[in-house]
C-alpha positions in Angstrom: -92.6 289.1 71.1 -91.7 287.2 73.8 -89.8 289.2 76.7 -88.2 288.6 80.1 -86.8 291.3 82.5 -83.6 290.2 85.5 -82.8 292.9 87.8 -79.1 293.9 87.9 -79.1 296.1 90.6 -82.0 298.1 92.3 -81.7 301.0 89.8 -80.7 298.8 86.3 -82.8 296.5 84.3 -82.0 294.0 81.2 -84.7 293.3 78.8 -84.1 290.2 76.7 -86.5 290.4 73.8 -87.2 288.1 71.0 -89.5 289.2 68.3 -91.7 287.0 65.4 -90.3 287.8 62.2 -94.3 288.4 61.1 -94.1 291.1 63.7 -91.8 292.9 61.7 -93.3 292.9 58.2 -94.7 296.6 58.6 -91.2 298.1 59.4 -89.5 296.1 57.0 -92.0 297.3 54.4 -91.7 301.1 55.6 -87.8 300.2 55.0 -88.1 299.3 51.6 -89.9 302.7 51.0 -87.5 304.7 52.6 -84.5 303.3 50.7 -86.2 303.5 48.0 -86.5 307.2 48.3 -82.5 307.5 48.4 -81.3 305.7 45.5 -80.8 306.3 41.9 -81.1 303.2 39.5 -81.8 304.3 35.9 -85.1 302.9 34.5 -87.3 303.4 38.0 -88.4 306.6 39.4 -87.3 307.7 42.6 -89.4 306.3 45.2 -91.2 303.9 43.0 -88.1 301.2 42.5 -89.4 297.7 43.4 -88.1 295.6 46.3 -86.2 293.0 44.2 -84.7 295.4 42.6 -83.3 297.1 45.8 -82.3 294.1 47.3 -80.3 293.3 43.8 -78.6 296.7 43.8 -78.6 297.7 47.0 -78.5 294.6 49.1 -81.4 293.0 51.5 -79.5 293.5 54.3 -78.9 297.1 54.0 -83.1 297.2 54.0 -83.1 294.9 56.9 -80.8 297.5 59.3 -82.9 300.2 58.4 -86.4 298.1 59.7 -84.4 297.2 62.6 -83.6 300.1 63.7 -86.8 301.7 63.2 -88.4 298.5 65.2 -86.1 298.3 68.0 -87.8 301.3 70.1 -91.1 300.3 69.3 -90.6 296.5 70.7 -88.1 297.8 74.0 -91.5 300.0 74.6 -93.7 297.4 74.7 -91.5 295.8 76.5 -91.0 298.0 79.2 -94.9 298.9 79.4 -95.2 295.0 79.5 -92.9 294.7 82.7 -94.1 298.1 84.1 -90.6 299.1 84.4 -90.2 303.2 84.9 -87.6 304.4 82.5 -85.2 306.7 83.9 -82.0 306.1 81.3 -81.0 305.9 77.9 -81.2 302.5 77.0 -78.1 300.6 75.8 -79.4 298.0 73.0 -77.4 295.0 71.8 -79.0 293.0 69.1 -77.5 289.4 69.7 -79.2 287.5 66.4 -81.4 288.1 63.6 -82.7 285.5 61.4 -84.5 286.7 58.4 -87.6 285.6 57.9 -87.4 284.2 61.4 -86.9 286.4 64.2 -85.1 288.9 65.6 -83.1 288.9 69.2 -81.9 291.7 71.7 -81.2 292.9 74.7 -81.7 296.4 76.3 -80.1 297.6 79.7 -81.6 300.4 80.7 -81.2 302.9 84.1 -84.9 302.8 86.2 -86.3 304.0 89.1 -85.9 302.6 92.5 -88.9 301.1 94.4 -89.0 303.3 97.6 -90.9 301.6 100.4 -92.3 304.4 102.5 -93.3 304.0 106.1 -96.4 304.2 108.1 -96.5 308.1 108.1 -99.0 307.8 111.2 -95.9 306.6 113.3 -93.3 309.3 112.5 -93.0 312.6 114.7 -91.2 315.8 113.4 -90.1 318.7 115.9 -90.5 322.9 114.6 -89.3 325.7 116.6 -91.6 327.0 118.8 -93.8 330.3 118.1 -92.2 333.3 119.7 -92.1 336.8 118.9 -89.6 339.2 120.8 -89.3 342.6 121.5 -86.5 342.8 119.0 -88.6 341.3 116.1 -91.5 344.1 116.8 -88.7 346.9 116.5 -87.8 345.9 113.4 -91.3 346.3 112.1 -91.5 349.3 113.3 -88.0 350.3 112.1 -89.3 349.3 108.5 -92.4 351.4 109.0 -90.4 354.0 110.1 -88.5 354.1 107.3 -91.1 354.5 104.9 -92.2 357.4 106.1 -88.8 359.5 106.3 -88.2 362.4 104.6 -84.9 363.0 102.2 -82.9 366.4 102.8 -79.9 367.9 100.7 -77.0 368.2 103.0 -73.8 370.2 102.3 -71.5 367.2 103.5 -69.3 364.3 102.2 -71.1 361.0 101.8 -71.9 358.7 104.5 -72.9 355.1 105.0 -76.5 355.9 104.7 -77.2 358.2 102.7 -79.1 358.9 99.3 -76.5 359.5 97.0 -77.3 361.1 93.5 -75.0 359.5 90.8 -73.6 359.7 87.4 -72.6 356.3 86.3 -70.5 355.5 83.1 -69.2 351.7 82.2 -65.4 350.7 80.5 -64.2 347.5 79.5 -60.8 347.9 78.2 -60.8 351.3 78.8 -63.6 351.6 76.2 -67.5 353.3 77.3 -69.7 349.9 77.0 -72.5 351.1 74.9 -75.7 351.3 76.9 -73.4 351.4 80.2 -74.3 355.1 81.2 -76.7 355.7 83.8 -77.8 359.7 85.3 -79.3 361.0 88.2 -79.4 357.4 90.3 -80.6 357.9 93.6 -78.3 355.3 95.4 -78.7 354.3 99.3 -75.2 354.2 100.1 -74.3 350.8 102.3 -77.3 348.9 100.8 -74.6 347.1 98.9 -77.7 346.7 95.6 -76.4 347.8 92.8 -72.2 347.2 91.6 -70.0 345.2 94.3 -67.3 347.9 95.1 -69.6 350.8 95.2 -70.2 351.4 98.3 -66.9 351.8 99.4 -66.2 354.3 97.3 -68.7 356.6 97.9 -68.3 357.5 101.2 -66.2 360.4 102.1 -66.8 361.9 98.7 -68.6 365.0 97.9 -70.9 366.5 95.4 -68.8 366.8 92.5 -66.2 364.0 93.1 -65.7 361.1 90.5 -64.2 358.4 91.0 -63.2 355.1 88.4 -63.0 351.6 90.5 -62.9 348.5 89.2 -65.5 345.3 89.0 -67.7 342.9 87.8 -69.8 344.1 85.0 -72.8 342.3 84.0 -72.1 339.9 81.1 -68.8 339.7 81.9 -66.8 335.7 82.1 -65.6 335.0 85.8 -62.8 336.6 87.3 -62.9 339.2 84.0 -63.4 342.9 85.3 -64.3 346.3 83.8 -64.4 349.6 85.2 -67.5 351.8 86.7 -67.3 355.8 87.0 -69.6 357.4 89.8 -70.1 361.1 89.9 -71.7 362.6 93.1 -74.3 365.0 92.0 -76.1 365.6 95.5 -76.1 364.0 99.1 -79.2 363.3 100.7 -79.5 362.3 104.3 -83.0 360.3 105.9 -84.8 361.9 108.6 -87.0 359.3 110.5 -90.3 360.3 112.2 -90.3 360.4 116.4 -91.6 356.8 117.5 -94.5 358.2 119.6 -98.3 357.9 119.3 -98.3 360.8 116.6 -96.0 358.3 114.5 -98.6 355.5 115.0 -101.5 357.6 114.0 -99.8 359.1 110.7 -98.3 355.5 109.6 -101.4 353.2 110.5 -105.1 353.3 111.7 -104.2 352.9 115.3 -104.1 356.2 118.1 -101.0 354.7 120.2 -97.8 353.3 119.8 -98.6 350.6 122.0 -101.6 349.4 119.8 -99.7 349.7 117.2 -96.9 347.1 118.8 -99.7 344.6 119.6 -101.0 344.7 116.0 -97.1 344.0 115.2 -97.2 340.9 117.4 -100.3 339.2 116.3 -99.5 339.5 112.6 -95.9 338.0 113.5 -97.3 335.6 115.2 -100.0 334.5 112.4 -96.7 334.3 110.3 -94.5 332.2 112.3 -97.3 329.7 113.1 -97.3 329.4 109.1 -93.7 329.3 109.1 -94.1 325.9 111.2 -96.2 323.9 108.7 -93.7 325.0 106.0 -90.9 323.7 108.6 -92.5 320.7 109.5 -93.1 319.9 105.7 -89.0 320.1 105.1 -88.3 318.6 108.1 -90.3 315.4 107.1 -88.4 315.1 103.8 -84.9 315.4 105.7 -86.5 312.5 107.9 -87.3 310.6 104.9 -84.3 311.0 103.1 -82.1 310.2 106.1 -84.0 307.5 107.0 -84.8 305.4 103.8 -81.9 304.4 101.5 -83.0 305.7 98.2 -80.4 304.1 95.7 -79.4 306.6 92.5 -78.3 305.1 88.8 -74.3 306.1 88.7 -74.7 306.3 85.0 -77.4 309.1 85.2 -75.5 311.1 87.9 -72.3 311.1 85.8 -74.3 312.0 82.5 -76.0 315.0 84.2 -72.9 316.0 86.0 -70.9 316.2 82.7 -73.5 318.0 81.4 -73.6 320.6 84.0 -69.8 320.7 84.1 -69.8 321.1 80.9 -71.6 324.0 80.6 -69.5 325.7 82.9 -66.0 324.4 81.0 -65.0 323.0 84.1 -64.6 319.6 83.1 -61.6 318.6 84.7 -62.1 320.3 88.4 -62.6 317.5 90.4 -63.1 319.3 93.5 -66.5 321.1 91.6 -67.0 317.3 90.6 -67.5 316.4 93.8 -70.0 319.4 94.6 -72.1 318.9 92.0 -72.0 315.0 92.4 -73.3 315.3 95.9 -76.2 317.8 94.7 -77.2 316.0 91.6 -77.5 312.6 93.9 -79.6 314.7 96.4 -81.8 316.1 93.9 -82.5 312.7 92.2 -83.2 311.0 95.6 -85.6 314.1 96.6 -87.2 313.5 93.2 -87.7 309.6 93.8 -89.0 309.9 96.9 -91.7 312.4 96.0 -92.6 310.8 92.9 -93.4 307.3 95.5 -95.4 309.6 97.7 -97.6 310.6 94.5 -97.7 307.3 93.1 -98.8 306.0 96.7 -101.2 308.6 97.8 -102.7 308.4 94.0 -102.6 312.5 94.0 -103.9 313.8 90.8 -104.5 317.6 90.2 -107.1 319.8 88.7 -106.8 322.6 86.6 -107.9 324.9 88.9 -105.1 323.7 90.8 -102.6 324.6 88.3 -103.6 327.9 87.3 -103.5 329.1 91.7 -100.3 328.0 91.3 -99.2 329.4 88.1 -101.0 332.8 89.3 -99.1 332.7 92.7 -95.4 332.0 91.0 -95.8 334.8 88.4 -96.0 337.1 90.9 -93.0 336.3 92.3 -91.1 336.9 89.3 -93.2 340.1 88.7 -95.0 338.9 85.5 -98.6 338.5 84.5 -99.9 335.1 84.8 -100.5 334.9 80.7 -96.7 335.9 80.1 -95.5 333.4 82.4 -96.8 330.8 81.3 -95.9 331.3 77.7 -92.3 331.7 78.9 -92.8 328.2 80.9 -94.5 326.8 77.1 -91.4 327.9 75.3 -89.0 326.7 77.8 -90.4 323.4 77.8 -90.9 323.6 81.8 -95.0 322.9 81.5 -95.0 319.6 82.6 -92.1 320.6 85.5 -95.0 322.3 87.0 -97.1 320.1 87.1 -94.9 317.7 88.5 -94.4 320.8 91.6 -98.0 320.8 92.3 -98.5 317.2 91.8 -95.2 316.9 94.4 -96.8 319.6 97.0 -100.1 318.4 97.2 -99.0 314.9 98.0 -96.6 315.9 100.7 -99.8 318.0 102.1 -101.7 314.6 102.0 -99.0 312.7 104.2 -98.3 315.8 106.6 -101.8 315.3 107.8 -100.9 311.9 109.1 -98.0 312.8 111.2 -97.1 314.0 114.6 -96.1 317.4 114.7 -94.7 318.6 117.7 -93.2 322.5 118.7 -89.7 322.5 120.9 -91.9 322.8 123.9 -93.8 319.7 122.9 -97.0 321.2 122.2 -99.0 319.4 119.2 -99.4 321.6 116.5 -102.2 321.3 114.4 -101.4 322.2 110.9 -105.2 322.1 109.5 -105.9 324.8 111.8 -102.4 326.6 109.9 -104.4 326.7 106.7 -105.8 329.7 105.5 -109.8 330.0 105.7 -111.2 331.4 103.2 -113.2 334.2 104.1 -116.7 335.0 102.8 -115.8 336.9 100.4 -114.4 333.9 99.0 -116.8 331.1 99.3 -119.0 333.7 97.3 -116.7 333.8 94.3 -116.1 330.2 94.1 -120.1 329.7 93.9 
């Protein structure tokens, strides 16, 4: 096989491929076998029809077409590997010439990953926010802790914002009660906006025994469709919060005084905000690279992904939404190309332990057991995506160690010092 490559654009190439017939003989033999199982010729069993009879009754052209269709992916893949082509799109194949017993000539046009020239990371500086912990930040933490130690007391009055209402609820569509749409004795914090759109508004002012019905969008309905929900108030409870003093500090923590508790919150928040500097540095490095580097994106691939997205939403003719999705797809592809270029340059490899740790952490965010989460990823065919995420994160961490990170005040941040350090117990467990 002989092949040449021509660059049509930074994201598209054409491969010109010529294959000697001798390299196609196995495909032709397979094609005869396949056709033999598909034709019925008197005097011959299916699958046992000789090649000469197939040529006579069906035509050698049919066999050659079958052989070419089977051979094209093999020879195209071979040529792509020979020229180190990172294919990302669907190939467009054009058979130019076939001379029986002599040669096959065809071309392939296909989108490829663009070459991304990365900068010298040691010369890059990014700025992150200063670490500042205000009294308001600490007050917010104290108030959250105070809420956890609050008590609920039943009151004989109308529902007010911040109360806890005990509710019976029933959902309706077109006036008919929805199967499984009933719930009794639900405790709901009024004003939290954590259940159904419109519920907070109708609850305020209701008394025990009152029932109201309101329009809202129910789970499973199409955008724009409305159902109804009927809510009955069975009890109203007011939350009583403890006084913020030394006694509260003793009740809610291991500290004896409120001053000690506040100082502990200050230290904890400071550590959290310092860790956030590392995340911010990573994000701002990516933003800077995307802004500074010219990373072309294949238009055909963008159009394909945009159409798939819009078709799934039933909005193929929505020009405004198409423009929004087009921008999102282009930004996503540019980010992928950039991160994968960093992975390739840094020659990053991930270990099974790193993949397992990432899987465990991610499963916790979804409230699932690691094994169950892994099985769901496997079913959805997203294991390779998981590997890509871990590899890209590791590659970014590698280059972050070479850039300069400063806070808004000009102080240099040592990102390595922000990494969680293993405890003696961790070291023993690892050993």
